[in-house]
N, C-alpha and C positions, 0 to 999 in steps of 0.2 A: 254259798261258795261261788266267787267270780269266775267266769269262763276263761280258759287260759289264754285266749286272744287278747283279753283285757290288759294283761301284762305284755304279751308277746308283740304287739303293735306299736308298743313304745319305742322299740328298737329295730323295727321292720317296716318297710314300705309296702307291705302286703296285704293292707286292709283296703278294699275297694272303695272308691269315692261313688257312692250310689244316691240317687235321687228317685225314690219311689214314684212320686207324682209326675215325674217325667219318663218313666219306665227305663231310667237308665241304671245299669249294673255297675258300670265303671267308667271313669276318665282317666285315661292315662297317657304317657308320653313314650313313644316307641324308640326302639333302637334306629329306625330309619328317620328320626328326627320329625315325627308327625304327632299332633294330638289326636287321640283316638277316643271317640265317644261309643260305648257298646250298649245297645237297647235290645230289650228282648222284644219278640214278635216282629211284624212287618210295619215298619213306620216309614216306609220309602216315601209317601206322600207329605211327610211332615218334613220342612227344611229346618235346620239349625245354623245360625250364624255365630261365628266366634270373634272374639274381641280379645287381643292381647295387650291393649293399652287401656285398661279399666273402663272400657265402654265407650271411647272416643269414636273409633271406627271398627266397623264389622265386616267380615268376610263370610261368604258362604262356604260350607264344609261339604266335601264331596261324600256321596252315599254309595253304600255298597250293601244290597239287600239279599239275604238268603232266599233262594227260590222256593225253599220249604217253609217259608215265613216264620222261622224261628229266632231270626236274629237280624238286626240292622246295624250297620257300622257307618259312623260319620268320622271324617278324617280331614287333617288339614296341616300342610306342612309349615313350619316356623321353629325358631328357636325356642328353647324350653323357658317357660316362666311358671312359677309355682301357683298362680292363680290367674283364672281367666274369667270371661264372662260370656256366657251363652244366652242367644236370644231364639227362644223357642215360642213360635206364634207371637202373641203379643206380651209373653212375660220374659223377664230377664233373669238369669241364674248366675249368680256369683259362686264361683266353686273353685276348690283346690284341684291340683292335679298330680296323680301318682307318677313318679318318674321311675321306671324299672331298669334293671341291669341289663347288659347286653351279653349274649353268648355267641357272638359272631363266629361263624365257621365251626360251630359244634353241632354234634348229633344229639338231639334232646328227645326226651320221653316226656309225653304229657298225659295227665289223666285227671279226672275228678273222683273223688271218693267220699263215702259216707260211712263211718264206723267200721273202718277195715283194718283196724290196728293190729288184729292177729297175723296178718299176711302181708302187710306192705314192706317190711323191711327185706323179707325174703325176695320179693319182686324186684325190689331196687337193686339188691346184692347179685341177684342173677344177671340183670341186665348191665350192671356195671362190669361184670365179668367178661361179657361178650363185646364190650366196646362202647357203650354209650357214655356220653361226657357229662350229662346233667338231666335232672328231672324237674319239671315243673308241675306241682301237684296243687290242684284246686280241692280245698277242704270243704266239704258239703254237710259237715256234721251239725250245723245249726239249723238247716233246712228242715221244714215239715215234710213228713212223708205223703205218699200218694197211693191210691189202691191200684194204680196202673203199673207199678215199677216192682222189681225184685228188690227187697230188702236184706240187709245183713242181719244175723242173727245177734250181733253185738248191738247194745243200746246207747253206747256212749263212745267217746274218742278224745284222745289228747295228743294230737300230732305234733304240736310245738314241743313237747317234752319227749316224745318217742324219736322224733326225727332230729333232735337238737344238734347232735354230733355231725349228721350229714349235712344240715344247714351250716355249721360252723366250718365244715370242710370244704364249703362252696360246691357241694354236690346235688343240693336240693333247694329249690325256690318253693316256699309253701305260701298259697294265696288263700286268704280266706274267701270264701265262696258261698254265702249263706242262702242262696236263692233256690226255690223249688225246681226240683228236676223236670217237672210237667207242670203246666198251666194251661188254663182255657184262654184260647185267642180265637177270634172270629168263629165262636160257637163250637170250636173243637178242641180237644186237648192235644196239645203239642209239646215237644221236647223244648225245654227252657234253659234250666241251669247248665245242663251238660252241652248243648249246642253252642250256648253262649260262651261257655268256657273254652270250647275247642277254637271258636273263632277269635275270642280274645287273644288266645295264645298265638295264633298264626298272625295276628295283626300287631302285637306287641313286640314279639320276638322274630321280626322278619328276616334278621341277618343271620339267623341259624341255617346251617347248611341244610339239615333234614330235621323235621319233628315228626316223630312216630306217635300216633294217637291210639294207644291200647287201654283196656280196663286191667286192674290189678290180678285177675285171675286168668289173665292171658300171657302166654310165653313165647318169645320167638324160638322157632325150631328150624334150624338148617337141614335141608334134606339132600344136599350134596356133599359127598364126602370131602371135597376139597375146601369146603366153606367151613372156617371155626369161629369166626368172629365178624364183626361189622366190616373191617378193613377188607376182609377177603371177599365179603358179599360185594361191596362196590367194586372191587377190582375185577370180579367176575361180571357183574353187569356191564361195565365199561368194555372189557375185554372180549365179551361175546356179541357187542354191538346189539343189544337186547332191542328188539323191534317188535311191534304190534303185527299180528298176523295180516298179510295184504298190505303193508303199508311200508313205505321206505324211510320213515321216521327212526332214526337212531336215538339211542340213549345219551342225549345231548342235554345237560342239566338246564340250559338256557331256555330249551322249549318244552321241557317236562314240568309239568305242575306236581307230579307225585307218581308213586307205583304202589300197586295193592296186590294181595295174595289171599289166599283161602283160609279157612279155619277147620279145626277138628275139634269136636267137642268130647271131652272126657266124662265118665259117669263113674260115680261111686257106687258101683251096683251092689256091693256086699257090705256097705257101711263100714269100711276099713277105717282105721285111724288116719286122718289127715292133718293132723297137726304139725307144726313146723314145717318141714320139708317132707313129710310122709307122704304127702299127695302125690309126689313124684313117682312113687313106686306103685301107683294104682294103675293097672293095665288096660282098663276097659274104656273103649271109646266108641261113638257112633260109627257105623259102617261108611258112611257118606261124608265126603268134604263139601262144606258149605261156602257158596259164593255169595250168598244173600248177606251173610255177616263177615264180609270181607274186611281187610284191615290195611291202613294206609301209612307209608311214609310220605309226607308232604314237604314239596320245596315251597316254603313259606313266601318266598319273593314272588312266587307265580300263582298263589291261591289266597282267595279274600274270604271266603265264608265255607263253614264245614258244618255237617249236621249229623251227628253220631256215628254213622258208618259211611257217610257220603260227603264228598266236596260238593258245594252247591254253586260256587262262582270262582272262576278262575281267569288268569290274564288271557286276554285274545291271542290266538294262535298257539296256545300251549294245550298239552292233552296229558292223560293219565296212562301208564303202560301197566299191562296186566302180566303177572309172572305166575306160571309160565305163559308164554305168549301163543297159546293154543286155543282154539274155539272150545268154550265152555258151557255146558247148560248150569242151571243154578246149583246143582249138586252132581257130584261125580263119585263113584267108588274110588277110595284112597289109593288102591294098588294099580289103578288105571295109568298113572303116570310116574309112580317111582321117584327116582331121582330128578326127573325133568321138573318136579314140582318145585324145587329150588329151596323154597322156605313156605312155612306155613305158620300159623298160630295154633298152638296146643291151649285150647280153653278148658281150664279146669273149673266148669260153671257151678260145682257144687260147693266151692268154699265160700264158708260164711253164709250159705244160703240153704233153704230148703229144698231148692230144686236140684235136678242133676243125681237124684238118688238110684233112680231105675231107669231101664230102656228096654225096648223089646228087640231092637235090631243093633246087636253089639259085635264087635270085633275084640279078640284078644291082641293087644298090642305089645310089640317088643319095644323096651324101652331104648330111646336114643342113647348113642355112646356118650354124648356130652352131659345127658342127665345122669346116666350111671356114674360117671366121674364126680358129680356134685354129691353123689350119696355115699 
């Protein structure tokens, strides 16, 4: 039986232009009119030249390398053409170029998923209800698994079919991303598929207003009673002139590369029914909020590379804001800041996984009113 993408790719430009021998995961044309080459690993010592005229003249591409050595981006400004020639070392590569849509001014969510069909529509519907405009989903179902990552208990996936109506309505862009989540580079195991998908999203869709990078077991939770949706959130941030502690820098989007906040991990301690949206009813969570697994809203015009939980390269003189803007250790007790927390991620780590079934340090958690309304 053919894989669903064999037919899906006929009507969508969401199949990456990859070249394994050159470590290239995709070659695309961004909404900022740039040719983008996404490579895995640190290739910063390797120049790539680009020709838009069938190899008659070549120009050097700009390089942006992830400081964690997970991805390298090559870029060049120019008018779109469907075929180009790249000169990599002594070799020339004739290749096609993906032209992606633009979501200029939109607030977008992006994630990479592998066999998560049981829970992805709930995640989309919830975040649509609080104000997200679009979802860019990297489908990793064809990638081989590895012993270092958590895996879904599902063994297969058909997102083109499952998300057909969302795609038809213009709510979801589905990108086939068959690359391993982790692979060996410089004699160490590094994040590959996930980190490159995140960087790919920031580079290709640079005119988005904001791009949030969450997993599908993570739900945005507003902790201030006056914030009900994303419009309220951004109004709150601008109105309160959100500043870093001991800094005079205000929440000015021109000099902010993004903002981040902490997460709370929920645990299915009593093996309750978590199908559908039943997991929202599970009230057990870890006692401490984690800043190590912080999550970001990124301003893509000011950020170039990203790696799992951390931006790794941003525009000069831009910075990231922590919300709330108070000094934080790696972990704090949740009740220490109450509504000053503003927003957190509710992380339902047990969904579709064998993890998160028990924990020794638990609090009983009162369900948020906005989650109660969903039930």
